[in-house]
Structure formats: C-alpha cells, structure tokens
Biopython code that builds the backbone (N, CA, C, O; Angstrom):
import numpy as np
from Bio.PDB.StructureBuilder import StructureBuilder

atoms = [
    (1, "MET", "N", (68.352, 85.981, 112.459)),
    (1, "MET", "CA", (68.710, 84.592, 112.290)),
    (1, "MET", "C", (70.215, 84.515, 112.056)),
    (1, "MET", "O", (70.780, 85.306, 111.300)),
    (2, "ILE", "N", (70.839, 83.577, 112.697)),
    (2, "ILE", "CA", (72.271, 83.334, 112.525)),
    (2, "ILE", "C", (72.434, 81.955, 111.885)),
    (2, "ILE", "O", (71.776, 80.992, 112.279)),
    (3, "SER", "N", (73.319, 81.878, 110.895)),
    (3, "SER", "CA", (73.631, 80.605, 110.253)),
    (3, "SER", "C", (75.130, 80.570, 109.967)),
    (3, "SER", "O", (75.785, 81.611, 109.911)),
    (4, "TYR", "N", (75.660, 79.370, 109.787)),
    (4, "TYR", "CA", (77.097, 79.207, 109.563)),
    (4, "TYR", "C", (77.350, 78.319, 108.350)),
    (4, "TYR", "O", (76.548, 77.445, 108.020)),
    (5, "LYS", "N", (78.477, 78.563, 107.700)),
    (5, "LYS", "CA", (78.959, 77.715, 106.605)),
    (5, "LYS", "C", (80.461, 77.532, 106.773)),
    (5, "LYS", "O", (81.172, 78.463, 107.152)),
    (6, "LEU", "N", (80.933, 76.335, 106.490)),
    (6, "LEU", "CA", (82.362, 76.042, 106.462)),
    (6, "LEU", "C", (82.825, 76.114, 105.017)),
    (6, "LEU", "O", (82.229, 75.484, 104.143)),
    (7, "VAL", "N", (83.880, 76.875, 104.755)),
    (7, "VAL", "CA", (84.403, 77.018, 103.396)),
    (7, "VAL", "C", (85.288, 75.815, 103.087)),
    (7, "VAL", "O", (86.307, 75.588, 103.739)),
    (8, "MET", "N", (84.877, 75.053, 102.082)),
    (8, "MET", "CA", (85.565, 73.829, 101.679)),
    (8, "MET", "C", (86.324, 74.061, 100.371)),
    (8, "MET", "O", (86.078, 75.057, 99.691)),
    (9, "PRO", "N", (87.243, 73.159, 100.007)),
    (9, "PRO", "CA", (88.012, 73.334, 98.769)),
    (9, "PRO", "C", (87.142, 73.501, 97.520)),
    (9, "PRO", "O", (87.514, 74.241, 96.609)),
    (10, "GLU", "N", (85.997, 72.830, 97.464)),
    (10, "GLU", "CA", (85.136, 72.941, 96.277)),
    (10, "GLU", "C", (84.438, 74.303, 96.183)),
    (10, "GLU", "O", (83.798, 74.597, 95.174)),
    (11, "ASP", "N", (84.556, 75.133, 97.223)),
    (11, "ASP", "CA", (83.954, 76.468, 97.222)),
    (11, "ASP", "C", (84.908, 77.549, 96.718)),
    (11, "ASP", "O", (84.535, 78.721, 96.658)),
    (12, "LEU", "N", (86.133, 77.170, 96.357)),
    (12, "LEU", "CA", (87.176, 78.146, 96.028)),
    (12, "LEU", "C", (87.248, 78.456, 94.540)),
    (12, "LEU", "O", (86.872, 77.643, 93.696)),
    (13, "ASN", "N", (87.742, 79.654, 94.242)),
    (13, "ASN", "CA", (88.018, 80.019, 92.853)),
    (13, "ASN", "C", (89.432, 79.572, 92.481)),
    (13, "ASN", "O", (90.109, 78.924, 93.280)),
    (14, "HIS", "N", (89.871, 79.910, 91.289)),
    (14, "HIS", "CA", (91.181, 79.465, 90.802)),
    (14, "HIS", "C", (92.340, 80.162, 91.509)),
    (14, "HIS", "O", (93.493, 79.789, 91.290)),
    (15, "TYR", "N", (92.070, 81.162, 92.349)),
    (15, "TYR", "CA", (93.115, 81.819, 93.139)),
    (15, "TYR", "C", (93.198, 81.255, 94.556)),
    (15, "TYR", "O", (94.071, 81.651, 95.328)),
    (16, "GLY", "N", (92.309, 80.347, 94.899)),
    (16, "GLY", "CA", (92.323, 79.736, 96.220)),
    (16, "GLY", "C", (91.496, 80.456, 97.266)),
    (16, "GLY", "O", (91.585, 80.137, 98.452)),
    (17, "PHE", "N", (90.690, 81.428, 96.845)),
    (17, "PHE", "CA", (89.791, 82.146, 97.752)),
    (17, "PHE", "C", (88.353, 81.713, 97.469)),
    (17, "PHE", "O", (88.069, 81.093, 96.444)),
    (18, "LEU", "N", (87.456, 82.050, 98.390)),
    (18, "LEU", "CA", (86.048, 81.729, 98.192)),
    (18, "LEU", "C", (85.535, 82.358, 96.901)),
    (18, "LEU", "O", (85.741, 83.548, 96.665)),
    (19, "PHE", "N", (84.873, 81.571, 96.074)),
    (19, "PHE", "CA", (84.248, 82.049, 94.845)),
    (19, "PHE", "C", (83.084, 82.952, 95.227)),
    (19, "PHE", "O", (82.217, 82.549, 96.002)),
    (20, "GLY", "N", (83.055, 84.166, 94.692)),
    (20, "GLY", "CA", (82.035, 85.142, 95.053)),
    (20, "GLY", "C", (80.619, 84.663, 94.799)),
    (20, "GLY", "O", (79.710, 84.959, 95.573)),
    (21, "GLY", "N", (80.430, 83.923, 93.716)),
    (21, "GLY", "CA", (79.103, 83.405, 93.409)),
    (21, "GLY", "C", (78.592, 82.444, 94.468)),
    (21, "GLY", "O", (77.388, 82.362, 94.713)),
    (22, "LYS", "N", (79.502, 81.721, 95.093)),
    (22, "LYS", "CA", (79.123, 80.801, 96.166)),
    (22, "LYS", "C", (78.602, 81.588, 97.366)),
    (22, "LYS", "O", (77.605, 81.207, 97.980)),
    (23, "MET", "N", (79.286, 82.699, 97.699)),
    (23, "MET", "CA", (78.830, 83.550, 98.802)),
    (23, "MET", "C", (77.421, 84.079, 98.522)),
    (23, "MET", "O", (76.559, 84.062, 99.401)),
    (24, "LEU", "N", (77.193, 84.550, 97.285)),
    (24, "LEU", "CA", (75.879, 85.089, 96.932)),
    (24, "LEU", "C", (74.801, 84.013, 97.000)),
    (24, "LEU", "O", (73.678, 84.285, 97.424)),
    (25, "MET", "N", (75.133, 82.802, 96.588)),
    (25, "MET", "CA", (74.187, 81.691, 96.665)),
    (25, "MET", "C", (73.820, 81.400, 98.120)),
    (25, "MET", "O", (72.649, 81.201, 98.443)),
    (26, "TRP", "N", (74.831, 81.378, 98.995)),
    (26, "TRP", "CA", (74.567, 81.108, 100.408)),
    (26, "TRP", "C", (73.697, 82.198, 101.022)),
    (26, "TRP", "O", (72.775, 81.907, 101.785)),
    (27, "ILE", "N", (73.990, 83.460, 100.687)),
    (27, "ILE", "CA", (73.188, 84.571, 101.211)),
    (27, "ILE", "C", (71.741, 84.432, 100.762)),
    (27, "ILE", "O", (70.824, 84.586, 101.568)),
    (28, "ASP", "N", (71.532, 84.145, 99.492)),
    (28, "ASP", "CA", (70.176, 83.974, 98.961)),
    (28, "ASP", "C", (69.455, 82.839, 99.686)),
    (28, "ASP", "O", (68.300, 82.983, 100.085)),
    (29, "GLU", "N", (70.135, 81.730, 99.850)),
    (29, "GLU", "CA", (69.540, 80.559, 100.501)),
    (29, "GLU", "C", (69.210, 80.837, 101.974)),
    (29, "GLU", "O", (68.100, 80.556, 102.427)),
    (30, "ILE", "N", (70.162, 81.383, 102.706)),
    (30, "ILE", "CA", (69.973, 81.612, 104.139)),
    (30, "ILE", "C", (68.913, 82.682, 104.387)),
    (30, "ILE", "O", (68.082, 82.532, 105.283)),
    (31, "ALA", "N", (68.935, 83.755, 103.607)),
    (31, "ALA", "CA", (67.924, 84.806, 103.767)),
    (31, "ALA", "C", (66.540, 84.284, 103.375)),
    (31, "ALA", "O", (65.545, 84.656, 103.998)),
    (32, "TRP", "N", (66.464, 83.425, 102.349)),
    (32, "TRP", "CA", (65.178, 82.837, 101.970)),
    (32, "TRP", "C", (64.630, 81.967, 103.108)),
    (32, "TRP", "O", (63.426, 81.968, 103.366)),
    (33, "ILE", "N", (65.501, 81.237, 103.778)),
    (33, "ILE", "CA", (65.068, 80.444, 104.934)),
    (33, "ILE", "C", (64.520, 81.371, 106.019)),
    (33, "ILE", "O", (63.508, 81.061, 106.647)),
    (34, "ALA", "N", (65.184, 82.507, 106.241)),
    (34, "ALA", "CA", (64.728, 83.465, 107.258)),
    (34, "ALA", "C", (63.342, 84.010, 106.924)),
    (34, "ALA", "O", (62.465, 84.043, 107.788)),
    (35, "VAL", "N", (63.137, 84.438, 105.673)),
    (35, "VAL", "CA", (61.829, 84.995, 105.303)),
    (35, "VAL", "C", (60.753, 83.910, 105.329)),
    (35, "VAL", "O", (59.619, 84.177, 105.725)),
    (36, "SER", "N", (61.090, 82.710, 104.919)),
    (36, "SER", "CA", (60.118, 81.612, 104.925)),
    (36, "SER", "C", (59.754, 81.200, 106.346)),
    (36, "SER", "O", (58.618, 80.806, 106.613)),
    (37, "ASP", "N", (60.718, 81.292, 107.253)),
    (37, "ASP", "CA", (60.459, 80.978, 108.652)),
    (37, "ASP", "C", (59.576, 82.046, 109.302)),
    (37, "ASP", "O", (58.712, 81.735, 110.122)),
    (38, "GLU", "N", (59.802, 83.295, 108.928)),
    (38, "GLU", "CA", (59.032, 84.398, 109.502)),
    (38, "GLU", "C", (57.609, 84.479, 108.947)),
    (38, "GLU", "O", (56.694, 84.946, 109.625)),
    (39, "TYR", "N", (57.433, 84.016, 107.702)),
    (39, "TYR", "CA", (56.121, 84.055, 107.044)),
    (39, "TYR", "C", (55.754, 82.646, 106.566)),
    (39, "TYR", "O", (55.737, 82.396, 105.360)),
    (40, "PRO", "N", (55.461, 81.728, 107.482)),
    (40, "PRO", "CA", (55.179, 80.347, 107.075)),
    (40, "PRO", "C", (53.951, 80.262, 106.170)),
    (40, "PRO", "O", (52.946, 80.937, 106.390)),
    (41, "GLY", "N", (54.060, 79.416, 105.150)),
    (41, "GLY", "CA", (52.965, 79.212, 104.214)),
    (41, "GLY", "C", (52.934, 80.190, 103.059)),
    (41, "GLY", "O", (52.135, 80.027, 102.137)),
    (42, "PHE", "N", (53.789, 81.208, 103.087)),
    (42, "PHE", "CA", (53.857, 82.185, 102.002)),
    (42, "PHE", "C", (54.931, 81.756, 101.004)),
    (42, "PHE", "O", (55.880, 81.061, 101.367)),
    (43, "ASN", "N", (54.778, 82.172, 99.755)),
    (43, "ASN", "CA", (55.781, 81.907, 98.719)),
    (43, "ASN", "C", (56.536, 83.198, 98.440)),
    (43, "ASN", "O", (55.929, 84.232, 98.163)),
    (44, "PHE", "N", (57.866, 83.135, 98.514)),
    (44, "PHE", "CA", (58.708, 84.295, 98.238)),
    (44, "PHE", "C", (59.738, 83.958, 97.173)),
    (44, "PHE", "O", (60.231, 82.833, 97.104)),
    (45, "VAL", "N", (60.057, 84.947, 96.343)),
    (45, "VAL", "CA", (61.150, 84.838, 95.379)),
    (45, "VAL", "C", (62.074, 86.035, 95.577)),
    (45, "VAL", "O", (61.649, 87.094, 96.038)),
    (46, "THR", "N", (63.330, 85.852, 95.224)),
    (46, "THR", "CA", (64.326, 86.913, 95.365)),
    (46, "THR", "C", (64.147, 87.946, 94.269)),
    (46, "THR", "O", (64.027, 87.608, 93.091)),
    (47, "VAL", "N", (64.130, 89.224, 94.672)),
    (47, "VAL", "CA", (64.056, 90.327, 93.714)),
    (47, "VAL", "C", (65.458, 90.841, 93.411)),
    (47, "VAL", "O", (65.786, 91.089, 92.251)),
    (48, "GLY", "N", (66.289, 91.005, 94.441)),
    (48, "GLY", "CA", (67.639, 91.496, 94.205)),
    (48, "GLY", "C", (68.394, 91.763, 95.486)),
    (48, "GLY", "O", (67.863, 91.653, 96.591)),
    (49, "MET", "N", (69.653, 92.119, 95.297)),
    (49, "MET", "CA", (70.537, 92.509, 96.391)),
    (49, "MET", "C", (70.992, 93.935, 96.137)),
    (49, "MET", "O", (71.184, 94.340, 94.991)),
    (50, "SER", "N", (71.164, 94.696, 97.217)),
    (50, "SER", "CA", (71.478, 96.120, 97.079)),
    (50, "SER", "C", (72.913, 96.378, 96.649)),
    (50, "SER", "O", (73.156, 97.161, 95.731)),
    (51, "GLU", "N", (73.843, 95.741, 97.291)),
    (51, "GLU", "CA", (75.263, 96.006, 97.052)),
    (51, "GLU", "C", (76.003, 94.684, 97.080)),
    (51, "GLU", "O", (75.737, 93.832, 97.928)),
    (52, "VAL", "N", (76.918, 94.517, 96.165)),
    (52, "VAL", "CA", (77.738, 93.309, 96.144)),
    (52, "VAL", "C", (79.195, 93.759, 96.129)),
    (52, "VAL", "O", (79.794, 93.948, 95.070)),
    (53, "THR", "N", (79.753, 93.926, 97.331)),
    (53, "THR", "CA", (81.145, 94.345, 97.486)),
    (53, "THR", "C", (81.803, 93.432, 98.507)),
    (53, "THR", "O", (81.402, 93.392, 99.670)),
    (54, "PHE", "N", (82.800, 92.710, 98.068)),
    (54, "PHE", "CA", (83.526, 91.809, 98.951)),
    (54, "PHE", "C", (84.646, 92.609, 99.616)),
    (54, "PHE", "O", (85.554, 93.089, 98.938)),
    (55, "LYS", "N", (84.583, 92.752, 100.939)),
    (55, "LYS", "CA", (85.524, 93.592, 101.689)),
    (55, "LYS", "C", (86.873, 92.909, 101.902)),
    (55, "LYS", "O", (87.910, 93.572, 101.907)),
    (56, "LYS", "N", (86.864, 91.601, 102.076)),
    (56, "LYS", "CA", (88.092, 90.837, 102.333)),
    (56, "LYS", "C", (87.945, 89.461, 101.687)),
    (56, "LYS", "O", (86.834, 88.977, 101.474)),
    (57, "ASN", "N", (89.090, 88.838, 101.378)),
    (57, "ASN", "CA", (89.019, 87.493, 100.813)),
    (57, "ASN", "C", (88.727, 86.487, 101.922)),
    (57, "ASN", "O", (88.910, 86.764, 103.108)),
    (58, "VAL", "N", (88.271, 85.323, 101.503)),
    (58, "VAL", "CA", (87.939, 84.259, 102.447)),
    (58, "VAL", "C", (88.720, 83.022, 102.039)),
    (58, "VAL", "O", (88.639, 82.566, 100.899)),
    (59, "LEU", "N", (89.479, 82.486, 102.990)),
    (59, "LEU", "CA", (90.331, 81.326, 102.745)),
    (59, "LEU", "C", (89.604, 80.027, 103.066)),
    (59, "LEU", "O", (88.599, 80.029, 103.778)),
    (60, "PRO", "N", (90.120, 78.909, 102.535)),
    (60, "PRO", "CA", (89.534, 77.620, 102.903)),
    (60, "PRO", "C", (89.676, 77.390, 104.408)),
    (60, "PRO", "O", (90.567, 77.950, 105.047)),
    (61, "LYS", "N", (88.810, 76.580, 104.954)),
    (61, "LYS", "CA", (88.729, 76.266, 106.382)),
    (61, "LYS", "C", (88.215, 77.434, 107.213)),
    (61, "LYS", "O", (88.229, 77.375, 108.442)),
    (62, "SER", "N", (87.763, 78.489, 106.556)),
    (62, "SER", "CA", (87.134, 79.583, 107.293)),
    (62, "SER", "C", (85.696, 79.195, 107.619)),
    (62, "SER", "O", (85.038, 78.492, 106.852)),
    (63, "VAL", "N", (85.228, 79.662, 108.757)),
    (63, "VAL", "CA", (83.823, 79.520, 109.116)),
    (63, "VAL", "C", (83.184, 80.878, 108.886)),
    (63, "VAL", "O", (83.645, 81.888, 109.417)),
    (64, "LEU", "N", (82.125, 80.898, 108.096)),
    (64, "LEU", "CA", (81.399, 82.135, 107.833)),
    (64, "LEU", "C", (80.148, 82.173, 108.692)),
    (64, "LEU", "O", (79.404, 81.196, 108.782)),
    (65, "LYS", "N", (79.930, 83.319, 109.321)),
    (65, "LYS", "CA", (78.707, 83.535, 110.102)),
    (65, "LYS", "C", (77.835, 84.517, 109.342)),
    (65, "LYS", "O", (78.281, 85.613, 109.001)),
    (66, "PHE", "N", (76.598, 84.131, 109.075)),
    (66, "PHE", "CA", (75.628, 84.960, 108.364)),
    (66, "PHE", "C", (74.611, 85.471, 109.384)),
    (66, "PHE", "O", (73.893, 84.688, 110.006)),
    (67, "ASP", "N", (74.558, 86.778, 109.543)),
    (67, "ASP", "CA", (73.620, 87.414, 110.466)),
    (67, "ASP", "C", (72.540, 88.092, 109.621)),
    (67, "ASP", "O", (72.809, 89.088, 108.949)),
    (68, "VAL", "N", (71.326, 87.555, 109.654)),
    (68, "VAL", "CA", (70.224, 88.011, 108.797)),
    (68, "VAL", "C", (69.159, 88.665, 109.677)),
    (68, "VAL", "O", (68.634, 88.044, 110.602)),
    (69, "ARG", "N", (68.847, 89.931, 109.374)),
    (69, "ARG", "CA", (67.851, 90.671, 110.169)),
    (69, "ARG", "C", (66.886, 91.402, 109.249)),
    (69, "ARG", "O", (67.291, 91.998, 108.251)),
    (70, "LYS", "N", (65.600, 91.349, 109.598)),
    (70, "LYS", "CA", (64.605, 92.054, 108.786)),
    (70, "LYS", "C", (64.838, 93.555, 108.891)),
    (70, "LYS", "O", (64.995, 94.102, 109.983)),
    (71, "LYS", "N", (64.858, 94.213, 107.725)),
    (71, "LYS", "CA", (65.082, 95.658, 107.662)),
    (71, "LYS", "C", (63.772, 96.416, 107.462)),
    (71, "LYS", "O", (63.510, 97.404, 108.147)),
    (72, "ARG", "N", (62.950, 95.948, 106.520)),
    (72, "ARG", "CA", (61.667, 96.623, 106.286)),
    (72, "ARG", "C", (60.704, 95.684, 105.557)),
    (72, "ARG", "O", (61.101, 94.753, 104.856)),
    (73, "GLU", "N", (59.426, 95.977, 105.758)),
    (73, "GLU", "CA", (58.365, 95.231, 105.090)),
    (73, "GLU", "C", (57.531, 96.208, 104.284)),
    (73, "GLU", "O", (57.096, 97.241, 104.794)),
    (74, "GLY", "N", (57.312, 95.873, 103.019)),
    (74, "GLY", "CA", (56.449, 96.673, 102.162)),
    (74, "GLY", "C", (55.117, 95.981, 101.968)),
    (74, "GLY", "O", (54.749, 95.096, 102.741)),
    (75, "ASN", "N", (54.398, 96.382, 100.941)),
    (75, "ASN", "CA", (53.099, 95.788, 100.648)),
    (75, "ASN", "C", (53.238, 94.349, 100.158)),
    (75, "ASN", "O", (52.540, 93.453, 100.635)),
    (76, "THR", "N", (54.147, 94.132, 99.197)),
    (76, "THR", "CA", (54.348, 92.786, 98.640)),
    (76, "THR", "C", (55.765, 92.269, 98.855)),
    (76, "THR", "O", (56.056, 91.114, 98.541)),
    (77, "SER", "N", (56.647, 93.108, 99.384)),
    (77, "SER", "CA", (58.051, 92.713, 99.514)),
    (77, "SER", "C", (58.549, 92.883, 100.942)),
    (77, "SER", "O", (57.965, 93.611, 101.744)),
    (78, "VAL", "N", (59.633, 92.199, 101.232)),
    (78, "VAL", "CA", (60.302, 92.318, 102.526)),
    (78, "VAL", "C", (61.803, 92.298, 102.267)),
    (78, "VAL", "O", (62.292, 91.526, 101.442)),
    (79, "THR", "N", (62.531, 93.158, 102.985)),
    (79, "THR", "CA", (63.974, 93.291, 102.810)),
    (79, "THR", "C", (64.682, 92.898, 104.096)),
    (79, "THR", "O", (64.272, 93.272, 105.195)),
    (80, "TYR", "N", (65.753, 92.137, 103.932)),
    (80, "TYR", "CA", (66.591, 91.721, 105.054)),
    (80, "TYR", "C", (67.995, 92.270, 104.850)),
    (80, "TYR", "O", (68.481, 92.367, 103.723)),
    (81, "HIS", "N", (68.641, 92.629, 105.962)),
    (81, "HIS", "CA", (70.047, 93.028, 105.917)),
    (81, "HIS", "C", (70.869, 91.814, 106.324)),
    (81, "HIS", "O", (70.552, 91.137, 107.301)),
    (82, "VAL", "N", (71.928, 91.545, 105.564)),
    (82, "VAL", "CA", (72.788, 90.394, 105.836)),
    (82, "VAL", "C", (74.216, 90.882, 106.048)),
    (82, "VAL", "O", (74.780, 91.564, 105.192)),
    (83, "ASP", "N", (74.792, 90.530, 107.188)),
    (83, "ASP", "CA", (76.212, 90.748, 107.459)),
    (83, "ASP", "C", (76.881, 89.389, 107.481)),
    (83, "ASP", "O", (76.344, 88.428, 108.032)),
    (84, "VAL", "N", (78.072, 89.315, 106.869)),
    (84, "VAL", "CA", (78.825, 88.063, 106.854)),
    (84, "VAL", "C", (80.174, 88.314, 107.521)),
    (84, "VAL", "O", (80.874, 89.277, 107.208)),
    (85, "PHE", "N", (80.519, 87.426, 108.444)),
    (85, "PHE", "CA", (81.779, 87.508, 109.175)),
    (85, "PHE", "C", (82.566, 86.230, 108.924)),
    (85, "PHE", "O", (81.983, 85.159, 108.755)),
    (86, "ARG", "N", (83.890, 86.344, 108.901)),
    (86, "ARG", "CA", (84.730, 85.152, 108.736)),
    (86, "ARG", "C", (85.563, 84.946, 109.992)),
    (86, "ARG", "O", (85.926, 85.891, 110.693)),
    (87, "ARG", "N", (85.849, 83.689, 110.247)),
    (87, "ARG", "CA", (86.784, 83.323, 111.305)),
    (87, "ARG", "C", (87.514, 82.088, 110.824)),
    (87, "ARG", "O", (86.890, 81.087, 110.472)),
    (88, "HIS", "N", (88.831, 82.157, 110.809)),
    (88, "HIS", "CA", (89.640, 81.009, 110.416)),
    (88, "HIS", "C", (89.880, 80.158, 111.653)),
    (88, "HIS", "O", (89.907, 80.676, 112.769)),
    (89, "PHE", "N", (90.052, 78.864, 111.465)),
    (89, "PHE", "CA", (90.207, 77.958, 112.595)),
    (89, "PHE", "C", (91.357, 78.334, 113.519)),
    (89, "PHE", "O", (91.276, 78.107, 114.726)),
    (90, "GLU", "N", (92.429, 78.906, 112.971)),
    (90, "GLU", "CA", (93.575, 79.274, 113.800)),
    (90, "GLU", "C", (93.394, 80.624, 114.485)),
    (90, "GLU", "O", (94.263, 81.042, 115.251)),
    (91, "GLU", "N", (92.288, 81.310, 114.228)),
    (91, "GLU", "CA", (92.066, 82.643, 114.787)),
    (91, "GLU", "C", (90.815, 82.639, 115.661)),
    (91, "GLU", "O", (89.915, 81.820, 115.477)),
    (92, "SER", "N", (90.778, 83.561, 116.606)),
    (92, "SER", "CA", (89.602, 83.644, 117.471)),
    (92, "SER", "C", (88.707, 84.831, 117.123)),
    (92, "SER", "O", (87.531, 84.843, 117.489)),
    (93, "GLU", "N", (89.242, 85.824, 116.427)),
    (93, "GLU", "CA", (88.469, 87.018, 116.114)),
    (93, "GLU", "C", (87.726, 86.881, 114.787)),
    (93, "GLU", "O", (88.221, 86.293, 113.826)),
    (94, "GLU", "N", (86.518, 87.445, 114.774)),
    (94, "GLU", "CA", (85.737, 87.510, 113.540)),
    (94, "GLU", "C", (86.083, 88.787, 112.795)),
    (94, "GLU", "O", (86.389, 89.814, 113.400)),
    (95, "GLU", "N", (86.028, 88.708, 111.464)),
    (95, "GLU", "CA", (86.207, 89.891, 110.623)),
    (95, "GLU", "C", (84.997, 90.026, 109.713)),
    (95, "GLU", "O", (84.509, 89.043, 109.156)),
    (96, "HIS", "N", (84.525, 91.249, 109.571)),
    (96, "HIS", "CA", (83.391, 91.534, 108.692)),
    (96, "HIS", "C", (83.887, 91.484, 107.247)),
    (96, "HIS", "O", (84.821, 92.204, 106.895)),
    (97, "VAL", "N", (83.277, 90.646, 106.407)),
    (97, "VAL", "CA", (83.763, 90.487, 105.036)),
    (97, "VAL", "C", (82.753, 90.895, 103.966)),
    (97, "VAL", "O", (83.126, 91.104, 102.811)),
    (98, "PHE", "N", (81.470, 91.011, 104.340)),
    (98, "PHE", "CA", (80.464, 91.282, 103.318)),
    (98, "PHE", "C", (79.179, 91.743, 103.988)),
    (98, "PHE", "O", (78.866, 91.336, 105.107)),
    (99, "HIS", "N", (78.437, 92.600, 103.286)),
    (99, "HIS", "CA", (77.090, 92.951, 103.731)),
    (99, "HIS", "C", (76.254, 93.313, 102.515)),
    (99, "HIS", "O", (76.780, 93.751, 101.492)),
    (100, "THR", "N", (74.965, 93.126, 102.639)),
    (100, "THR", "CA", (74.036, 93.483, 101.573)),
    (100, "THR", "C", (72.624, 93.531, 102.139)),
    (100, "THR", "O", (72.357, 93.017, 103.225)),
    (101, "ASP", "N", (71.739, 94.148, 101.398)),
    (101, "ASP", "CA", (70.305, 94.049, 101.656)),
    (101, "ASP", "C", (69.735, 93.175, 100.548)),
    (101, "ASP", "O", (70.041, 93.372, 99.373)),
    (102, "ILE", "N", (68.911, 92.217, 100.924)),
    (102, "ILE", "CA", (68.301, 91.319, 99.950)),
    (102, "ILE", "C", (66.784, 91.435, 100.084)),
    (102, "ILE", "O", (66.236, 91.395, 101.185)),
    (103, "THR", "N", (66.124, 91.577, 98.941)),
    (103, "THR", "CA", (64.678, 91.794, 98.928)),
    (103, "THR", "C", (63.971, 90.613, 98.278)),
    (103, "THR", "O", (64.383, 90.104, 97.236)),
    (104, "PHE", "N", (62.895, 90.199, 98.929)),
    (104, "PHE", "CA", (62.038, 89.127, 98.433)),
    (104, "PHE", "C", (60.653, 89.693, 98.182)),
    (104, "PHE", "O", (60.225, 90.623, 98.865)),
    (105, "VAL", "N", (59.949, 89.136, 97.205)),
    (105, "VAL", "CA", (58.562, 89.524, 96.954)),
    (105, "VAL", "C", (57.686, 88.289, 97.146)),
    (105, "VAL", "O", (58.053, 87.180, 96.757)),
    (106, "ARG", "N", (56.529, 88.505, 97.750)),
    (106, "ARG", "CA", (55.571, 87.415, 97.925)),
    (106, "ARG", "C", (54.830, 87.215, 96.614)),
    (106, "ARG", "O", (54.398, 88.180, 95.983)),
    (107, "VAL", "N", (54.683, 85.952, 96.204)),
    (107, "VAL", "CA", (53.981, 85.633, 94.964)),
    (107, "VAL", "C", (52.936, 84.555, 95.226)),
    (107, "VAL", "O", (53.014, 83.794, 96.190)),
    (108, "ASP", "N", (51.946, 84.524, 94.317)),
    (108, "ASP", "CA", (50.945, 83.461, 94.382)),
    (108, "ASP", "C", (51.419, 82.280, 93.536)),
    (108, "ASP", "O", (52.554, 82.276, 93.059)),
    (109, "GLN", "N", (50.566, 81.290, 93.349)),
    (109, "GLN", "CA", (50.941, 80.082, 92.603)),
    (109, "GLN", "C", (51.260, 80.361, 91.140)),
    (109, "GLN", "O", (51.944, 79.569, 90.493)),
    (110, "ASP", "N", (50.765, 81.489, 90.609)),
    (110, "ASP", "CA", (51.036, 81.862, 89.217)),
    (110, "ASP", "C", (52.228, 82.802, 89.084)),
    (110, "ASP", "O", (52.535, 83.263, 87.985)),
    (111, "GLY", "N", (52.900, 83.089, 90.193)),
    (111, "GLY", "CA", (54.059, 83.972, 90.151)),
    (111, "GLY", "C", (53.721, 85.451, 90.176)),
    (111, "GLY", "O", (54.587, 86.288, 89.922)),
    (112, "GLN", "N", (52.475, 85.782, 90.480)),
    (112, "GLN", "CA", (52.048, 87.182, 90.553)),
    (112, "GLN", "C", (52.241, 87.707, 91.977)),
    (112, "GLN", "O", (52.058, 86.979, 92.953)),
    (113, "LYS", "N", (52.614, 88.988, 92.076)),
    (113, "LYS", "CA", (52.795, 89.601, 93.392)),
    (113, "LYS", "C", (51.520, 89.495, 94.215)),
    (113, "LYS", "O", (50.407, 89.573, 93.696)),
    (114, "LYS", "N", (51.722, 89.315, 95.519)),
    (114, "LYS", "CA", (50.587, 89.172, 96.430)),
    (114, "LYS", "C", (50.910, 89.936, 97.714)),
    (114, "LYS", "O", (52.037, 89.853, 98.201)),
    (115, "PRO", "N", (49.957, 90.675, 98.273)),
    (115, "PRO", "CA", (50.222, 91.420, 99.510)),
    (115, "PRO", "C", (50.645, 90.509, 100.659)),
    (115, "PRO", "O", (50.112, 89.413, 100.827)),
    (116, "ILE", "N", (51.597, 90.974, 101.433)),
    (116, "ILE", "CA", (52.099, 90.198, 102.565)),
    (116, "ILE", "C", (51.055, 90.082, 103.663)),
    (116, "ILE", "O", (51.002, 89.062, 104.351)),
    (117, "GLN", "N", (50.234, 91.086, 103.842)),
    (117, "GLN", "CA", (49.272, 91.088, 104.946)),
    (117, "GLN", "C", (48.122, 90.107, 104.758)),
    (117, "GLN", "O", (47.401, 89.828, 105.716)),
    (118, "GLU", "N", (47.926, 89.573, 103.546)),
    (118, "GLU", "CA", (46.908, 88.537, 103.346)),
    (118, "GLU", "C", (47.400, 87.239, 103.961)),
    (118, "GLU", "O", (48.604, 86.986, 103.993)),
    (119, "THR", "N", (46.492, 86.423, 104.446)),
    (119, "THR", "CA", (46.896, 85.166, 105.065)),
    (119, "THR", "C", (47.372, 84.181, 104.011)),
    (119, "THR", "O", (47.046, 84.309, 102.831)),
    (120, "ALA", "N", (48.139, 83.207, 104.445)),
    (120, "ALA", "CA", (48.709, 82.217, 103.525)),
    (120, "ALA", "C", (47.645, 81.339, 102.890)),
    (120, "ALA", "O", (47.869, 80.812, 101.800)),
    (121, "GLN", "N", (46.493, 81.163, 103.530)),
    (121, "GLN", "CA", (45.462, 80.276, 103.008)),
    (121, "GLN", "C", (44.610, 80.920, 101.926)),
    (121, "GLN", "O", (43.871, 80.209, 101.245)),
    (122, "GLU", "N", (44.678, 82.229, 101.738)),
    (122, "GLU", "CA", (43.840, 82.914, 100.745)),
    (122, "GLU", "C", (44.246, 82.560, 99.339)),
    (122, "GLU", "O", (43.646, 83.048, 98.382)),
]
sb = StructureBuilder()
sb.init_structure("model")
sb.init_model(0)
sb.init_chain("A")
sb.init_seg("    ")
for serial, (resi, resn, name, xyz) in enumerate(atoms, 1):
    if name == "N":
        sb.init_residue(resn, " ", resi, " ")
    sb.init_atom(name, np.array(xyz, "f"), 0.0, 1.0, " ", f" {name:<3s}", serial, name[0])
structure = sb.get_structure()
C-alpha cells in the first residue's frame, strides 16, 4: 500500500523540521489502514515498532511517501515493513528518510488475542 502526507507548519518541531512523533503517528495510522484493509472485519491493535531511527530531517512542504508491505503473519499477529521517502516540491528525486517494522495483534471485543486464521464473524 502506498500513501502520501504533506508536511505542514503544524507538523514541525521547534527547529523547523518534522516532529518525530508526528511521523510515528502517521506510520501507525497508515499501517493500521493497510492491515485493516487486508483483514476486513478483524480488530487489530499496535504491538510495537522494531526500529525508530530518523535517517534525514524533513522540511515543511515536503511530500512523504509511505510504502507499506506485509512482512510476515503469525498466529495472532502480523508485521508490516514501512519505508518512508521524502520529496520537496522544488526537487524531483525521492530520498529514503525512515524505515521500520510495525506489528499488530488481532484482538477480540474484550481485547484478548485471537488467531488470525479464524473468520471475522466468529
């Protein structure tokens, strides 16, 4: 799944770069949409991210491209790999700025883990 975000002034930290927490929020949101789209009717919650290392800063007016791909499926969890690329409006080339693996676990209505292979109606 590919998704895009435009970096606006309200997304910046006090140094004028993208606030790291905003990037993590977007990754969580976009990856959750990917897992929910792939497993309709299932409930998933975020378990964690593997690595949080920002490779380059991101300036305002940058367009971020989020490339989300399923990496592995377990019994109750599924992991996606996320690559983030930036492109500034005055530039044509994309630069890789961030990557992580994000894991979600399937839960029932009480928040208990539930196997992925069971149907959503069970």
